[in-house]
N, C-alpha and C positions, 0 to 999 in steps of 0.2 A: 718503760717510758714510750719509745717508739715513734713519737711525732714531735714536731716543733710546737711548743706551747705558745699560746697567743699572748699571755701575760708575761712580760719580762720581769725577772726578779734578780736581785743581786745574790751572790753566794751566801749572804747573811740572812736571806729570807725576806728582805724589805722591798717593797715595790718602788721602782725608780719614778720619781716625779717628772712631769713634763719639762723638758729642757735641761735636766740634770746631766752632767758629764760624768760618765762612769769610767773614763780612761784610767784614772789613777785611784779608783775606789777599791784598792786592794784590802783584803781582810787582815786584821791584826789579831783577832781572837776567834775562837771557835764557838759557834752558837749551837746549843743543844739540838735544835730542831732543823739544822741545816741538812741539805742532802748529803754532804760529806759525812756527817755524824751517823746518819741512818745507813749509809752505804759502806763505810770503812770504820774499822776499829783501830785507828792509828793516831798518833800524836805528832803532827808535823813539826812541832818545836824541837823534836829530837833528831830531825833529819838535817844533816849537815849541808846537803845539796840545796835544800829548800832555803836554808838560812843564807847561803851565798847568793841565791837568786834574789831574796828580799834586799840584801845589801846593795846589789847592783841596780835595782830599780830606779833609784833616784838619779843615778848617773846616766841612765838611758832615756828617761821619760821625754825629754825635749829635743832629742838628737835629730829627729826628722821633721820637725814642725814646719820648717820653711820650704819644703819641697813643693814644687808647682805641679799638681796633678793634671791640670788642664793642658800643660805643654807636653807632658810625657804620654799620658793616656795609654799605659801599658798595664795589662793584667797578667801577671805571671803566677800560675797556680802551683804551689809546692805541695807535693804529696809525701806524707811521712808515715812510716809504719815499719815494723819488722818485715822481712821479705818472705821467707818460706811459708809462714802461716797466713799471709794475706795476699797470696798470688791471685786468687780468684777475685777478691774485692778490687785489687788494682787493675786487673784486666777489664773488669766490668766498668770501672770508673773511667779508664782511659778510652776505651773503645765505644762506650755507649752514653756516658753521662757528660763528659767534658766537651763532646761535640755539640751538645745543646748550649753549653755556656759559650762556646766559640761563636755560635750564631747570635747569641745575645750581645757579645762584644762587638761583632761586626755591625750590628744594628746601631750600637752606640759609638761606632767609629773608634774602637779601642783595640790595640794590638793584643792578640791572645797567644800565650805560651804556656806550656805545661812543663813542670819540672818533676820528672819521675826518674829517680836516680837508681833504678834497679840495675841499669848498666850505664856506662858513661864515664866511670872512673877506672882508668887503665890498671892492669894488674901490677905494673911496676911502681904504682904510687904507694908510698909508705903510709903508716898510720897518720903522720902529721899532715901530709898532703890530702889524704882522704877526708880527714876531719875539716881541714881548711876549705876544701871544695864545698862540702855540705854547708858549713856556716857562712862562707862567702856568698853562696847562692841565695841563702835566706837574706843576707844583708842587701844583695842586689834587689831582691823583691821588696825589701823595706824601703830602699832609696827610691824606688819607682812608685811607691804608694804612700809616701809620707809616714813611714813607720808602721803601716797597717797591711802587711802582706796577705795575699789570698792564700790561705793555709788549710789543708785538709789532713787530719790525723786519724789513724786507726790504731786502736789498742785492744789487745786480746789478753792472752795468758802468758806471753813471752815478753821478757824485758829487752832482749836483743844483745848484739855483740858489744862488749866493753873493751876498749883498747887498753893495752898494757901501759900503765902510767909511766913506767921506766923508759919507754920509747918516745915519749912526747917531749917536745921542746919546752924549755922553761918559759919562753915568750908566749907560747900558746896557753899554757896553764895559768900564767900570771894575768893574761888578758881576760880569760874566761875561767874564773876560779872554780866554777862548778863542773869543770870537765873531768876532774879526777874521779875514777871509779864510776863514771856515768856512761850509759850506753849511747850509741849514735842516735837512736830514736829519741831518747830522753834529751840529748843535746839539742836536737832540732826543735823539739817542742819548747824547751826553755828559751832558745834564741828567738823563735818566731812568736811565742804566745805567753810566756810566763814572765820574762824580764819586762815586757811592756804588755799592758792589756791590749788585745788585738780584736777589734770588732769584726774583722774579716776572717776569723778563725772558726772552723767547725770541727767538732770531735765526734768520732763514732766509737763507742765502747761495745765490743762484742760479748755477748752473754757466755759465761764459762760453762753453761750446761751442755754445750755442743761437744765438749771433750769426751763425754761418755759415748758418743756416737762414732768417734774416730777409732779405727783399728789400733789395738794396743801397741803394735810394733811401729806405728807412725805417730803416736801421740806425743813423743818427745819433740817433734817439730812444732807443736802447738802449745806447749806449756813448759814452765820452768820447774825444776826439781830441787834446786838449792833454796833453802828457806830464806837466806839473806837476800838473794836476788829477787825472790818473790816479794819480800818486804819492800824492796826498792820500787818494784812495779806498783805496789799498793800506795806507796808515798806519791808516786807520779800521778796516779789516777786521782788521789785525794787532792793534790795540789790543783788539778784541773777543775774539780768540782768546787774547790774553795775560791777559785779565781773567777770562774765564768758563770754567767746566768744560764738558766736551763734551756733557753732557746738556741744555745750554741753547743749543746751536748745531746747526742742521740744514742740511746741504747738499742741494740737490735739482736735478733736471734735468727740466724740463717738456717737453711735446710740442708742437711747432709744427704746426698743421694749416692748409694753404693752401686757399683757395677756388678752385674750378676757374674758369678763364677770367678771373681778376682777380689783382691784386697784394695783395688783402686776405688776412689770415690771422688765426687765433685761437690762443690758448695754452691747453693742457689739461694733464691729468695732475697735479692738485693734491691727490690723495688723501693723499699723504704729509704735506701741510700740515694737512689736516683731522685725520688720525690723531694727529699730534704736538701740535697745539694743544689738542685735546680731552683727550688723556691728561695732558699737562703741567699745564694749568690746572685740570683737574678735581682733581688732587692738591693744587695750590697753594691753590685755593679752600677745600678741606676743611681744610687745615692753618691757613690764615689765619683762617677763620671756622668754628670747630667747630659742629656741628649743635646747635641749641638744643633743650633738652627742657623746654619751657615749657607751661603749661596751654593748652587750646583757646581760652580767652578771650583769650590773648595773640595767637594767630593771627588771631582775629576782629578785634582792634583794629589789628593790623598791616595787615590788608586795608583797614580804614577809613582808615588813614593814607595808604595808597597811592592811594585814591580822592581824598582831599582834597589830595594833593600838587599837582595841576594846577588846583585851583580858583582862579578869578579873578572879581573883581567881586561883583555881587549884594548890595551893602551894604544896600540898603533891605530886601530879603527877609530877610537875616540879622537886621537890627534888629527887623523885625516879628515874626519867630519868637521872638526873645529876649524881646520884650514879652509875647507870648502865654504863654511858659513861666515866665518868672521874675518878672514884675511883674503878672500877672493882668489885663493889659490886652489887649483884643482888636481889632486893627486890620483883621481879616478879615471879609468877609460871613459871616453865619450862616444855614444852611439852616433854614427853618421849614416844617413839614408840616401841611397841612390835610387834609380828607377825601379829596381827589382828586389833589392834585399837590404838588410841592415847589417852593418859590421861595426866592430869596436875598434876605435883608435887607441893607441897606447897613451897613457897620461903624459901631458906636457910635450907631445909631439905635434899637436895642431893648435893653432890659435883660435879655438872655438870656445866662445863663452857658454857657460851652462849654469842655469838657475835651478835645475831639477836634479835631485839625487835619488836614484832608485836602489833600494837595498833589498835584495832577494835571497832566499835560502829555503831549505826544506823545513817542514814543521818541526818545532821544538828546538831549533838551532839557536834561539836567543835574540830574535829580531826585536821583540817588544821590550825586553830588558835593556838592550842596547839603546833604543830610542828613548826609553824612560831615563836612562843615565844621561844621555845627551840633553834631554829637556831639563832635568834637575840642575845640570851645570849651567844651562843658559839663563835660567830664571834668577841666577845670582846677580845679574847685571841688567836690571829692567830699564835703566835710563838710556842705554845705548841702542837697544832694539826691543821690539815687541814680538812675543812668541805666542802663536796660537797652535793648538794641538788637538788631536782626536785619536782615541784608541778604541777599536771596534769592540773590545771585550769589556769596556768600562761600565756599561749598564745595559739593560735589556733593549733599549731603543738605539744603541750605538751603531747597529748594522744598517739603519735606514739612511740611504743616500740623501733623500730629500730633507730629513731632519738634520743631518750633518751640514748640508748647504745652508739651511735656514739659520741654524745656530752660528755658523761661521760668518754669515752675512751680518747678523746682529752684532757680533763681536768686532767685525771689520768696521761697521759704522761707529761703534764706540771708540775704536782706535782713531778713526778719521775725524770724528766730531766729539771730542771728549766732553764738551759742554752739553751734549745731547740735544741742542736746539734743533739740529737738522737730522738727528738720528731717527731711524725707524724703530720705534719702541714696540710696535704691535706685531713685529715678526713678518714672516713671508709665507704664512701657511696657505694663502690663497693661490700661490704661484705653482705652476707645474715645473717639472725638472728642467726643461729647456729654458724656461724663463728665469729660473734660479741660476742656471749656468751663465746666462747672458748678464744678469745683474752682478754675478760674481766677477765676471770679466771687467765690468765697468769700475767696480770698487778696487780691484787689484791694480788696474791701470792708474787710478787716482793715488793709491798707496805708493806706487813706484815713484811718484813725484815728491814724496815727503823725505825729509832728511833722516828721519828715524827709520832704520831698517825693519823689515817685517819678515818673519820666518813662520812657515806653516809646516807642522809635523803631523803626518797621518800614518798610523800604524794599522796594518792588516786591510789594505784597500780591497784585496781579493775576497774578503768576507762580507763586504757590503752587499745589500740586496740589489739584484740586477737580473736582467734576462738578456738574451742575445739580441733581441729586437732593439733594446735601448742601450746597447753596449757603447755605441759611438758617443751618445750623450754622456754616458758615464765617464768616458775618458776625456771628453771635450774640455772640462774645466781644468784638467791638467795641461793639455797641449796648448790651449789658447790663452791661458792666463799668466804663465810664468816665463815668457820668452822675451820680455821687453826690457826689463831693468834688473841690474844686479842688486838693487836694494830690496827686492822681493825674491825669496827663495823658498823652495818646497823640498822637503825630505819625505819620501813615501816608502813604505815597506810592503812587500808582496811575497807570498809563498810561491811554490813552483807550479802554480795554476797555469796550464799551457795557454788558455784563452786570454786571460787578463795579462799575464806576463808577456805574451807575444805582442799584444796591442801596445803595451807600455814600451817594449823594446823597439817597436816600429816608429816611435816618436824621435824626431831628429834633435840632437843636442842634449840628450839625457845622459848624465853621468851614472855609472853603474858600479855597485859594490856587491859582489857575491859573498855572503857571510858563511864562513866555514866554522867548524867546531872549535871548542876550546882546546888548548894544549893541556897536557897532564898536570902541570903545576897549577894552572888556573882552575882545573876541575878539583884538584886536591884542596885548594883554598876555599872553593865554593862549598865542598862537603864540610870542611872544618867550621866555616862560618855558619852554615845552616844548623849543624848539630849543636854548636855552642849557644845558639839562641835558646836551646832547650837544656843547656848545661850538660851536654853529652860529648864524650870524646872517644875516638878509636885509638887503639895502640898502633904501632908501626906495622905490625904484621897484618892487622885488619885493614889499615889504609892501603897497603900494598895489594891485598885481595881485591878491594873495590876499584882501585885505579887500574887494575889489570883487565877490567871488563871492556868488551869491544866498544860499547857506546858511552864510555866515560866522558867523551868529548861533547856529548849532546846535553845541553843544560836541562832540557825537560826530563830526560832519563835520570839525571842526577837528582833533580828535585823530587821525582816520584820515588826514587830509591830511598832518599833520606826521609821523606814523609812516612814511608812504610817502616823504616827502622825505628822511628820515634814511637810507633805503636807496639814495637816488639819488646817483651818484658823479661826475657830470660838471659841473664848474664852468662850462664854456663854454655848456652847454645848460640851465642851471638856470632861466633866465627863460622859455624855451620850455616847460619842464616845468610851471612854475607856470601858464602860460596854458592848458595842455592839461588841467589837472585838472578833472574834471566838477563841475557845480554841485550835483548831488543825491547823496544818500548811496547810493542803490541803484546808480547807475552807477559811483560811486567804488568801492564794495565789489566790484562785478563786475570792474572793471579790476584791482584788487589781487589778486583771486582768480585771474584769468586769468594775470597775471604770475607768481604763485607756482606755478601748475600748469605753466606753460611752463618754469620754471626747475627744476622738481622732477624730476631725472633718475631718482630712485629710484621714482617713482610712488606713494610712500607717502601724500603729501598727496591725491592723486586718490582713493585708497581711503578715506581718512578723510572726505573731502568726500562721497563716495558714500554711506557709511554714515549720515552726518548728514542728508543729503538724503532718504534713503529711510525713516528712522525716523519714525514717526508722532509719538512722544512726545519725540523727541530723545534724546541719549545723554549721560550723565554722563562726565566726562573719564576716570575710572578704567575705566569700561566700554568706552569707545572704545579706550583703550590695550590692554586685554586682548583685545578683539575683533580688533584689528589684529595683535596678537602671537600668542602661543600660549596660549589661555585654559585649556587642559587642564593645562598645566604652570605656569599662572599667571605667564607671562612677558610683561610689558606692552611696548608700543611707543609712542613719542611721536607725537602727532598734533595738528592745529590745528582750530579751529572757525571757520567762515566763513558768509557770507550764504546762506541757503537759496534766496532769490530768484535770486541770481546762479548758483547751482549748476544750477538747472533749465534754464538756457540752454547748459550746457556738457556735462552727462553724457549719454551715449547710453543707449538702452533696454537694450542688452545689458549695459552696465556695471551698470545698476540691478538687473537680474535677478540677477546674481551677488552683489551687495551684499545684496539681500533674502534670498537663500538663506543667506548667512553670518549675517545678523541672526537668522533663525529658529533656526539651529543654536545660536547663542550664548544666546539667551533661553530656548529650549525645552529644550535638552539639557545645558547647563552648569549643574550643581547648585551654585549659589553663594548664600550668605546675603547677599552684597552686593546682588544684584538684587532689587528690590522686586516682590512678587507682582502688585501692581496694574499695574506696567509690563509684566510678562509677559502679563497678561490683555489688555492693549491692543495690545501690539506684535506678538505672534505671529499672532493672527487677521488683523490688518491686512496683514502681509506675505504670509501664505498666500493671502489674498483677492486681493492685487495680482498674485501669481504664478499665480493660477487653480488652485491646488492644493486643491480643495474637499474631497477625501477626507482629506487631512492636517488640514484645518481642522476637519472633523467629529471626527476622532480626537483632536485636541487638546482640544476642548471637552467631549468625552464621556469620555475616559479619562485625560488628563494630570492629575496631582494638583493642579496650580495652575489649569489650564484649567477643571476641573470646578467650581471655586469662583467662576467668573465670574458676575456678576449675571444672573439668568435672562432679563431683558429685553434684555441685551446679547447673550446667547447666541442669543435668538430673532432679533435683527437680523442676526447673522452667518449663522446656519443657514438662514434663509429664502432666502439666496442660493444655497444648495447643494441644497435640497429639490427633488424632482421637480415640474415645473410642470403635469403632466397633471391633469385633473379626473376624479374617480371618479363612476361612476353608482350606486354602492352595490349592485352586482349580485353577490350571493354566489357565483354560478356562475363568472363571469369575473374577479372581483376578490376581494381578501382583506381582511376586517376584522381588526384587530389585537386580540388578547386576551392576558391574563396568567393563568397557572394559579393554583390555590389555594395552592401552595407559594411562589410568587413575589410574590403581590399585596401582601403586607405587608413584603416585603424592601426594604431601602433601597439596594440596588445593582442595576445593570442598565440604567438609563436615563441614566446620567451625572450623577446627583444627588449632593449631599453629605448632605442631610437629606430627609425626606419619603418615605413608602412609594410603591412603584411605582403603586399604584392611584390615588394622588392626583397623579401626575406627568404633565406633558405629555410625550408620546412624542418630541417634537422637542427642546425647550429644557430639559426637566426642571423647569419652573416649576409652580406650583400650578394645578390644574384645578378649576373650580367651574361647574356647569351654569348657575347664575344669572348668571354673568359671561361666558357665551357659549362655553363649552367644547363641542367636538363630537367624535364618534367618529372614530378614526383608521383610514384605509383605505390599502391599496396598490392602484395601478392595474393594468390588464391586464398591462403589461410587467413589473411587479415583484411580481405575485401569488405566493403561496406554494402549492406543490402539496401537497395533503393528501389523506388517504383520505376517501371519501364521508362526509359529516356530521361530520367531525372537524375540529379546529383544531389549531394549534401555538402553544405559549407563545412570545411574542415575546422573552422574556428568557432562558429556559433551553432552548428548542427541544423541550421534551417534547410528545408527542402528547396532545391533550385530547379524550378520547372523549365521545360524546354525553351519557353519564350523569354526566360529571364537571363540577365547578363551574369556571366561568371568568368573568372580569371584563373588560369592554371597556376598552381603553386610549383616552385622550382626547388631543386637542390643545387647548392653551389659546387664549384669544381672540387673543392677540398672534400666534400661529403659524397662525391660521385666518383670515387676512385674505381669502383667496380661498376661497369656500365649496366644500367637498368636494375640496380639493386633495389629491393623493397625498402620503403622509407619508414616502416613501422618501428616505433619505439615503445618499450614497456611503459605502462601507466599513462599512455596517450590515447585519446579517443580514436577509435578506428571506424 
């Protein structure tokens, strides 16, 4: 078979008419030309298990009809198969295929979980609890999808483990009468796909011909030898063919690859699995969860909810923040400023009012999760107060300080003028940062006069785009706007960035909370909750190993560790895996990245990682996707983001060179409004300097429409690396002084400037030149001198000859570009 067929047929061979519901169209008789008859020589009417399934169908058909899919929006993919013989397929599915479906779910704002029960049921669970976990997990999937769980099943030549019926509880066997003498795999398929017709089920049937290629001593792991068990497997396959249309069943023949000199082998050729899973479930996700067309604010809050979903513990911190915001009590130390330094006063020892709370701590300590939990608690009472919030990791533009102020101003006006008659609906895109801060002050002052309290929560302020020159403006909206009224309060989080944290701590009247790690009991709860989302559990010994790690109190380490465990598929080696997990985040990130790169046969992840490592300012996800795809035709490609520290140990210099060339082409040559000018001005010079392409660096800063707008002090820093290093003796016979003619001296083009006439421009960086600030005449050395007629000069801008009786003006170098006295002013790619 091999491919999903385009014409859907019922198991009885009849084409489904448009609009026909096949949910309860179960076969009652066997048709001679059906696929089941051609494939199997069995009579299902003699199978007791099948008859019990048929009897239970009428009881189950409407059980999940009233579930609201739009409110849940959860896609939990259950993977069913025997274990030993499908290790390779499961590994490929979990590590390569389901990640694509996760991207699809993210696009449709659907929570994605995978249920791969190769491990997760502790050893001390008996048969009853083991069966209960499997069936209850499927029931949870059904409850979340209206009885149509996302289900992927693999069947080969093994029937699987059959529990001893004498050890099963009577309540379990009476509830599911088909359990007796049934394998776990068969039970899963019955519960998810045979008791109810499931349009979200996809079956893969492996061709039995591969058995002949497997070494004889290992063949028993891939096939049954008992004739009665083999017949049960045939009954199971036949019941699937009888129940499902052909577009939900895929037969495939993998490739066996033997290792030279040993009996070991591996199984490959799973492209057909990837193609069918992605195509089938992409369509099913879109039909089950239509794309939401909700305002951006809904996306923002959905992001906040995803952050808070794994939050555990920190009851005292939540209570203290609640006291600060809602009850005007301050349990935090308050910064007080004298003439020379900042100190912290103990809480409740000074009668200093504080409307600003600064939460700081090292990266990964859980600041974002804490603020997300605070926010989700606050929104439960919208009538008493209004909450505005901003998380810098919520979308690609969230790091822009200007966009943050513009969006916050618009929301402030909607809060102040709910009828919108006076609100600014056009935004503030024309205002610069200082003007935005000034407007922000005015609106916050007005908000402080309202009876309804206003809270603003900003997470990750140290990650907003800024430079040292505008740092004071960056901090101004905090220091100037929230010092007047207790009805307006600000909660802001910051990492241990010395520059930003230092400025924030210098503000008088700021309450401070330093966030520490979780305690062991909180970390244990976080691990259990995270794994339970994927229906996995650790036994007590394994939990003890994990909680004994040095960084177990760091939430980011816990999340990275759990996400790596989810992808691990060997129950027998799980304890060893836990023992081998590194204690620190850096090494753990490196191990994860190396695993991903080793498993990435397409090398796309290597490219993505290379671009991220080489970029000075980092890459937004949309830019990374376009850069990896075809940005000219605007065709993006998926990519992942990983640790820069780990990448530096993996990428070769040759790889980096090609990545840097691609980054230059993307930022410099791709004319897209998506790319911020400031990012171009930082990224292109950095990459060209790393590539040692100094001529292109000069051309970019002197002639490119965005490069020319670079701050002149930054231009000077870049161009000083390209300028000739020789010293001029100012000998007019052997060297050349640079002049500009009367026609060009007042022109505003020629030296790479945006404003300012040539006569006032530095010949190197196009910045202002003033003799009182150290500007000097510009010269070319002997090697770069310009050949002119005797007593004549040549205009540096237009190349006109300047005769002795004609007016000319000497060009200058600014103080920044004249750090070495009398240095030659020649730049590559510039006329000499």
